[in-house]
N, CA, C and O atoms as a GROMACS GRO file, in nm:
protein
  368
    1MET      N    1   0.084  -0.117   0.000
    1MET     CA    2   0.000   0.000   0.000
    1MET      C    3   0.089   0.124   0.000
    1MET      O    4   0.200   0.121   0.052
    2SER      N    5   0.040   0.234  -0.058
    2SER     CA    6   0.116   0.357  -0.060
    2SER      C    7   0.021   0.476  -0.064
    2SER      O    8  -0.099   0.463  -0.090
    3GLN      N    9   0.077   0.592  -0.036
    3GLN     CA   10   0.001   0.716  -0.041
    3GLN      C   11   0.073   0.814  -0.133
    3GLN      O   12   0.195   0.829  -0.126
    4THR      N   13  -0.003   0.879  -0.219
    4THR     CA   14   0.053   0.976  -0.312
    4THR      C   15   0.007   1.116  -0.273
    4THR      O   16  -0.110   1.138  -0.241
    5PHE      N   17   0.101   1.210  -0.278
    5PHE     CA   18   0.074   1.348  -0.240
    5PHE      C   19   0.113   1.439  -0.355
    5PHE      O   20   0.204   1.408  -0.432
    6THR      N   21   0.046   1.552  -0.366
    6THR     CA   22   0.082   1.654  -0.464
    6THR      C   23   0.149   1.768  -0.391
    6THR      O   24   0.098   1.818  -0.291
    7PHE      N   25   0.265   1.807  -0.441
    7PHE     CA   26   0.338   1.919  -0.384
    7PHE      C   27   0.327   2.036  -0.483
    7PHE      O   28   0.351   2.018  -0.602
    8ILE      N   29   0.291   2.154  -0.434
    8ILE     CA   30   0.282   2.274  -0.517
    8ILE      C   31   0.384   2.373  -0.464
    8ILE      O   32   0.380   2.412  -0.348
    9ASP      N   33   0.476   2.414  -0.552
    9ASP     CA   34   0.580   2.506  -0.507
    9ASP      C   35   0.533   2.651  -0.512
    9ASP      O   36   0.419   2.679  -0.549
   10ILE      N   37   0.621   2.741  -0.477
   10ILE     CA   38   0.588   2.883  -0.466
   10ILE      C   39   0.546   2.942  -0.601
   10ILE      O   40   0.470   3.039  -0.604
   11ALA      N   41   0.593   2.885  -0.710
   11ALA     CA   42   0.558   2.935  -0.844
   11ALA      C   43   0.430   2.872  -0.897
   11ALA      O   44   0.384   2.907  -1.006
   12GLY      N   45   0.373   2.779  -0.821
   12GLY     CA   46   0.250   2.714  -0.864
   12GLY      C   47   0.271   2.586  -0.943
   12GLY      O   48   0.175   2.524  -0.988
   13SER      N   49   0.397   2.544  -0.960
   13SER     CA   50   0.426   2.419  -1.029
   13SER      C   51   0.388   2.302  -0.938
   13SER      O   52   0.400   2.310  -0.816
   14ARG      N   53   0.343   2.193  -1.000
   14ARG     CA   54   0.298   2.076  -0.924
   14ARG      C   55   0.388   1.956  -0.952
   14ARG      O   56   0.439   1.938  -1.063
   15ALA      N   57   0.406   1.875  -0.850
   15ALA     CA   58   0.479   1.749  -0.863
   15ALA      C   59   0.421   1.653  -0.760
   15ALA      O   60   0.364   1.695  -0.659
   16GLU      N   61   0.437   1.524  -0.785
   16GLU     CA   62   0.384   1.424  -0.694
   16GLU      C   63   0.496   1.341  -0.633
   16GLU      O   64   0.601   1.318  -0.693
   17TYR      N   65   0.469   1.296  -0.511
   17TYR     CA   66   0.558   1.200  -0.447
   17TYR      C   67   0.472   1.095  -0.379
   17TYR      O   68   0.359   1.120  -0.339
   18THR      N   69   0.529   0.976  -0.368
   18THR     CA   70   0.458   0.862  -0.311
   18THR      C   71   0.540   0.805  -0.197
   18THR      O   72   0.662   0.794  -0.206
   19ILE      N   73   0.471   0.769  -0.089
   19ILE     CA   74   0.536   0.703   0.024
   19ILE      C   75   0.466   0.570   0.046
   19ILE      O   76   0.345   0.563   0.064
   20SER      N   77   0.545   0.464   0.044
   20SER     CA   78   0.492   0.330   0.065
   20SER      C   79   0.479   0.300   0.214
   20SER      O   80   0.550   0.358   0.296
   21ASP      N   81   0.388   0.211   0.246
   21ASP     CA   82   0.374   0.167   0.384
   21ASP      C   83   0.503   0.099   0.430
   21ASP      O   84   0.588   0.064   0.348
   22LYS      N   85   0.515   0.082   0.558
   22LYS     CA   86   0.634   0.023   0.618
   22LYS      C   87   0.664  -0.111   0.551
   22LYS      O   88   0.575  -0.195   0.536
   23ASP      N   89   0.792  -0.131   0.512
   23ASP     CA   90   0.831  -0.256   0.447
   23ASP      C   91   0.880  -0.358   0.550
   23ASP      O   92   0.873  -0.334   0.671
   24HIS      N   93   0.929  -0.472   0.501
   24HIS     CA   94   0.972  -0.578   0.593
   24HIS      C   95   1.099  -0.542   0.670
   24HIS      O   96   1.137  -0.614   0.763
   25HIS      N   97   1.165  -0.432   0.634
   25HIS     CA   98   1.281  -0.383   0.708
   25HIS      C   99   1.241  -0.269   0.802
   25HIS      O  100   1.328  -0.201   0.858
   26ASN      N  101   1.111  -0.249   0.819
   26ASN     CA  102   1.056  -0.142   0.903
   26ASN      C  103   1.096  -0.003   0.854
   26ASN      O  104   1.116   0.089   0.934
   27GLY      N  105   1.108   0.013   0.722
   27GLY     CA  106   1.139   0.143   0.663
   27GLY      C  107   1.029   0.186   0.568
   27GLY      O  108   0.942   0.108   0.531
   28PHE      N  109   1.034   0.312   0.530
   28PHE     CA  110   0.936   0.369   0.438
   28PHE      C  111   1.007   0.415   0.311
   28PHE      O  112   1.096   0.500   0.316
   29HIS      N  113   0.967   0.358   0.199
   29HIS     CA  114   1.026   0.392   0.070
   29HIS      C  115   0.947   0.509   0.012
   29HIS      O  116   0.825   0.513   0.021
   30TRP      N  117   1.018   0.606  -0.049
   30TRP     CA  118   0.952   0.717  -0.115
   30TRP      C  119   1.006   0.734  -0.256
   30TRP      O  120   1.119   0.694  -0.285
   31SER      N  121   0.925   0.793  -0.343
   31SER     CA  122   0.967   0.823  -0.480
   31SER      C  123   0.892   0.946  -0.528
   31SER      O  124   0.785   0.979  -0.478
   32THR      N  125   0.951   1.014  -0.628
   32THR     CA  126   0.888   1.133  -0.684
   32THR      C  127   0.862   1.111  -0.832
   32THR      O  128   0.921   1.022  -0.894
   33ASP      N  129   0.775   1.191  -0.887
   33ASP     CA  130   0.750   1.180  -1.031
   33ASP      C  131   0.864   1.240  -1.113
   33ASP      O  132   0.859   1.237  -1.236
   34HIS      N  133   0.965   1.295  -1.047
   34HIS     CA  134   1.086   1.342  -1.114
   34HIS      C  135   1.190   1.230  -1.123
   34HIS      O  136   1.296   1.249  -1.182
   35GLY      N  137   1.159   1.114  -1.064
   35GLY     CA  138   1.248   0.999  -1.072
   35GLY      C  139   1.338   0.977  -0.952
   35GLY      O  140   1.416   0.882  -0.950
   36ASP      N  141   1.327   1.061  -0.853
   36ASP     CA  142   1.408   1.043  -0.732
   36ASP      C  143   1.342   0.940  -0.641
   36ASP      O  144   1.220   0.920  -0.646
   37GLN      N  145   1.424   0.877  -0.558
   37GLN     CA  146   1.370   0.780  -0.462
   37GLN      C  147   1.464   0.767  -0.343
   37GLN      O  148   1.581   0.804  -0.350
   38GLY      N  149   1.411   0.714  -0.237
   38GLY     CA  150   1.490   0.695  -0.117
   38GLY      C  151   1.412   0.618  -0.013
   38GLY      O  152   1.305   0.566  -0.040
   39GLY      N  153   1.467   0.612   0.106
   39GLY     CA  154   1.404   0.542   0.215
   39GLY      C  155   1.432   0.612   0.346
   39GLY      O  156   1.532   0.683   0.360
   40ALA      N  157   1.344   0.592   0.442
   40ALA     CA  158   1.360   0.657   0.572
   40ALA      C  159   1.302   0.566   0.681
   40ALA      O  160   1.219   0.480   0.652
   41PRO      N  161   1.346   0.584   0.804
   41PRO     CA  162   1.298   0.500   0.914
   41PRO      C  163   1.156   0.531   0.961
   41PRO      O  164   1.093   0.449   1.028
   42SER      N  165   1.104   0.651   0.924
   42SER     CA  166   0.968   0.685   0.965
   42SER      C  167   0.893   0.748   0.848
   42SER      O  168   0.953   0.798   0.753
   43PHE      N  169   0.761   0.744   0.856
   43PHE     CA  170   0.678   0.805   0.753
   43PHE      C  171   0.707   0.955   0.743
   43PHE      O  172   0.720   1.009   0.633
   44GLU      N  173   0.717   1.022   0.856
   44GLU     CA  174   0.741   1.165   0.858
   44GLU      C  175   0.874   1.200   0.793
   44GLU      O  176   0.884   1.297   0.718
   45GLU      N  177   0.978   1.121   0.822
   45GLU     CA  178   1.109   1.146   0.763
   45GLU      C  179   1.105   1.121   0.612
   45GLU      O  180   1.166   1.195   0.535
   46ALA      N  181   1.035   1.017   0.569
   46ALA     CA  182   1.022   0.989   0.425
   46ALA      C  183   0.951   1.105   0.356
   46ALA      O  184   0.993   1.148   0.249
   47GLN      N  185   0.846   1.156   0.417
   47GLN     CA  186   0.773   1.269   0.359
   47GLN      C  187   0.863   1.393   0.352
   47GLN      O  188   0.863   1.464   0.252
   48TYR      N  189   0.938   1.418   0.457
   48TYR     CA  190   1.029   1.532   0.460
   48TYR      C  191   1.134   1.521   0.350
   48TYR      O  192   1.159   1.617   0.277
   49GLN      N  193   1.194   1.403   0.336
   49GLN     CA  194   1.298   1.383   0.234
   49GLN      C  195   1.241   1.402   0.093
   49GLN      O  196   1.302   1.470   0.011
   50ALA      N  197   1.127   1.342   0.066
   50ALA     CA  198   1.067   1.353  -0.068
   50ALA      C  199   1.033   1.498  -0.100
   50ALA      O  200   1.061   1.545  -0.211
   51ARG      N  201   0.974   1.569  -0.006
   51ARG     CA  202   0.939   1.709  -0.029
   51ARG      C  203   1.063   1.795  -0.050
   51ARG      O  204   1.064   1.885  -0.134
   52THR      N  205   1.168   1.768   0.027
   52THR     CA  206   1.291   1.845   0.014
   52THR      C  207   1.354   1.824  -0.123
   52THR      O  208   1.399   1.919  -0.187
   53VAL      N  209   1.357   1.700  -0.169
   53VAL     CA  210   1.412   1.670  -0.302
   53VAL      C  211   1.330   1.741  -0.410
   53VAL      O  212   1.386   1.798  -0.503
   54LEU      N  213   1.197   1.736  -0.398
   54LEU     CA  214   1.113   1.803  -0.497
   54LEU      C  215   1.133   1.955  -0.495
   54LEU      O  216   1.143   2.017  -0.601
   55LYS      N  217   1.140   2.014  -0.377
   55LYS     CA  218   1.161   2.159  -0.367
   55LYS      C  219   1.290   2.198  -0.438
   55LYS      O  220   1.292   2.294  -0.516
   56ASP      N  221   1.397   2.125  -0.410
   56ASP     CA  222   1.526   2.156  -0.470
   56ASP      C  223   1.522   2.138  -0.622
   56ASP      O  224   1.573   2.223  -0.696
   57SER      N  225   1.462   2.031  -0.668
   57SER     CA  226   1.452   2.003  -0.811
   57SER      C  227   1.368   2.108  -0.883
   57SER      O  228   1.405   2.155  -0.990
   58MET      N  229   1.257   2.144  -0.823
   58MET     CA  230   1.168   2.242  -0.886
   58MET      C  231   1.233   2.381  -0.887
   58MET      O  232   1.216   2.455  -0.984
   59ALA      N  233   1.305   2.416  -0.783
   59ALA     CA  234   1.375   2.544  -0.778
   59ALA      C  235   1.484   2.548  -0.885
   59ALA      O  236   1.502   2.650  -0.951
   60ALA      N  237   1.557   2.439  -0.901
   60ALA     CA  238   1.662   2.433  -1.003
   60ALA      C  239   1.602   2.446  -1.142
   60ALA      O  240   1.658   2.516  -1.227
   61ASN      N  241   1.491   2.380  -1.166
   61ASN     CA  242   1.424   2.391  -1.296
   61ASN      C  243   1.377   2.534  -1.322
   61ASN      O  244   1.388   2.585  -1.434
   62ARG      N  245   1.325   2.598  -1.219
   62ARG     CA  246   1.278   2.735  -1.232
   62ARG      C  247   1.394   2.829  -1.264
   62ARG      O  248   1.382   2.915  -1.350
   63ARG      N  249   1.508   2.811  -1.194
   63ARG     CA  250   1.625   2.895  -1.220
   63ARG      C  251   1.677   2.872  -1.361
   63ARG      O  252   1.718   2.967  -1.429
   64SER      N  253   1.676   2.748  -1.406
   64SER     CA  254   1.722   2.716  -1.541
   64SER      C  255   1.633   2.782  -1.646
   64SER      O  256   1.682   2.837  -1.745
   65ASP      N  257   1.501   2.775  -1.625
   65ASP     CA  258   1.407   2.838  -1.718
   65ASP      C  259   1.427   2.989  -1.720
   65ASP      O  260   1.424   3.050  -1.827
   66GLU      N  261   1.448   3.050  -1.603
   66GLU     CA  262   1.468   3.194  -1.596
   66GLU      C  263   1.598   3.234  -1.666
   66GLU      O  264   1.603   3.336  -1.735
   67ALA      N  265   1.702   3.154  -1.648
   67ALA     CA  266   1.830   3.184  -1.713
   67ALA      C  267   1.817   3.174  -1.864
   67ALA      O  268   1.874   3.255  -1.937
   68ALA      N  269   1.743   3.076  -1.912
   68ALA     CA  270   1.723   3.060  -2.056
   68ALA      C  271   1.646   3.179  -2.113
   68ALA      O  272   1.678   3.229  -2.221
   69ARG      N  273   1.544   3.224  -2.042
   69ARG     CA  274   1.467   3.341  -2.088
   69ARG      C  275   1.554   3.466  -2.089
   69ARG      O  276   1.547   3.546  -2.183
   70THR      N  277   1.634   3.484  -1.985
   70THR     CA  278   1.721   3.602  -1.976
   70THR      C  279   1.822   3.600  -2.090
   70THR      O  280   1.846   3.703  -2.154
   71ALA      N  281   1.882   3.486  -2.116
   71ALA     CA  282   1.980   3.475  -2.224
   71ALA      C  283   1.915   3.505  -2.359
   71ALA      O  284   1.976   3.569  -2.444
   72LYS      N  285   1.794   3.460  -2.378
   72LYS     CA  286   1.725   3.481  -2.505
   72LYS      C  287   1.702   3.630  -2.529
   72LYS      O  288   1.723   3.679  -2.640
   73TYR      N  289   1.659   3.702  -2.426
   73TYR     CA  290   1.626   3.843  -2.444
   73TYR      C  291   1.746   3.935  -2.432
   73TYR      O  292   1.738   4.051  -2.474
   74SER      N  293   1.855   3.888  -2.376
   74SER     CA  294   1.973   3.973  -2.365
   74SER      C  295   2.075   3.944  -2.474
   74SER      O  296   2.178   4.010  -2.482
   75SER      N  297   2.046   3.846  -2.558
   75SER     CA  298   2.136   3.810  -2.668
   75SER      C  299   2.131   3.916  -2.778
   75SER      O  300   2.022   3.956  -2.819
   76PRO      N  301   2.247   3.963  -2.826
   76PRO     CA  302   2.247   4.060  -2.936
   76PRO      C  303   2.179   4.006  -3.062
   76PRO      O  304   2.115   4.080  -3.135
   77ILE      N  305   2.194   3.878  -3.086
   77ILE     CA  306   2.132   3.817  -3.204
   77ILE      C  307   1.980   3.819  -3.191
   77ILE      O  308   1.910   3.856  -3.284
   78ALA      N  309   1.930   3.779  -3.073
   78ALA     CA  310   1.785   3.781  -3.053
   78ALA      C  311   1.733   3.923  -3.063
   78ALA      O  312   1.624   3.946  -3.116
   79TYR      N  313   1.808   4.020  -3.012
   79TYR     CA  314   1.766   4.160  -3.019
   79TYR      C  315   1.761   4.206  -3.164
   79TYR      O  316   1.664   4.269  -3.206
   80ALA      N  317   1.865   4.174  -3.241
   80ALA     CA  318   1.870   4.214  -3.381
   80ALA      C  319   1.757   4.150  -3.461
   80ALA      O  320   1.698   4.214  -3.548
   81GLU      N  321   1.728   4.024  -3.432
   81GLU     CA  322   1.619   3.958  -3.504
   81GLU      C  323   1.485   4.022  -3.473
   81GLU      O  324   1.397   4.027  -3.559
   82THR      N  325   1.471   4.071  -3.351
   82THR     CA  326   1.344   4.131  -3.310
   82THR      C  327   1.335   4.277  -3.354
   82THR      O  328   1.230   4.322  -3.402
   83TYR      N  329   1.444   4.352  -3.336
   83TYR     CA  330   1.439   4.498  -3.358
   83TYR      C  331   1.527   4.546  -3.472
   83TYR      O  332   1.545   4.667  -3.489
   84GLY      N  333   1.584   4.455  -3.551
   84GLY     CA  334   1.675   4.492  -3.658
   84GLY      C  335   1.607   4.563  -3.773
   84GLY      O  336   1.485   4.584  -3.771
   85PRO      N  337   1.685   4.601  -3.876
   85PRO     CA  338   1.634   4.677  -3.991
   85PRO      C  339   1.518   4.607  -4.062
   85PRO      O  340   1.427   4.673  -4.112
   86ALA      N  341   1.520   4.476  -4.068
   86ALA     CA  342   1.413   4.404  -4.138
   86ALA      C  343   1.278   4.424  -4.071
   86ALA      O  344   1.173   4.409  -4.134
   87ASN      N  345   1.281   4.459  -3.944
   87ASN     CA  346   1.156   4.478  -3.870
   87ASN      C  347   1.123   4.625  -3.846
   87ASN      O  348   1.032   4.656  -3.768
   88SER      N  349   1.195   4.716  -3.911
   88SER     CA  350   1.174   4.857  -3.883
   88SER      C  351   1.034   4.903  -3.923
   88SER      O  352   0.979   4.991  -3.858
   89LYS      N  353   0.976   4.846  -4.027
   89LYS     CA  354   0.840   4.885  -4.067
   89LYS      C  355   0.739   4.848  -3.962
   89LYS      O  356   0.639   4.918  -3.945
   90ALA      N  357   0.762   4.739  -3.891
   90ALA     CA  358   0.670   4.696  -3.786
   90ALA      C  359   0.672   4.794  -3.669
   90ALA      O  360   0.572   4.809  -3.598
   91ARG      N  361   0.787   4.862  -3.648
   91ARG     CA  362   0.798   4.957  -3.538
   91ARG      C  363   0.742   5.093  -3.574
   91ARG      O  364   0.695   5.165  -3.486
   92ASP      N  365   0.746   5.130  -3.701
   92ASP     CA  366   0.705   5.265  -3.745
   92ASP      C  367   0.556   5.284  -3.743
   92ASP      O  368   0.506   5.391  -3.777
   0.00000   0.00000   0.00000
């Protein structure tokens, strides 16, 4: 048996993690829909670990997306393609 939870980060992105019931080693296995997994001695610790991994992963993805957007708009080539002479009629 297992329980699945949805985690929503500060930006509104959603991800799921699952915690399995206690196994034959008296531990709790957890996994995320990002592919991470682990184990903990208690349900609470498993939940904490899974949420922490998701928070870190989602924050890294958000920073990566922001960096890609910044690079796109600060690139001289992207600027020239958008505002260059070929597009001067669109601005006038």
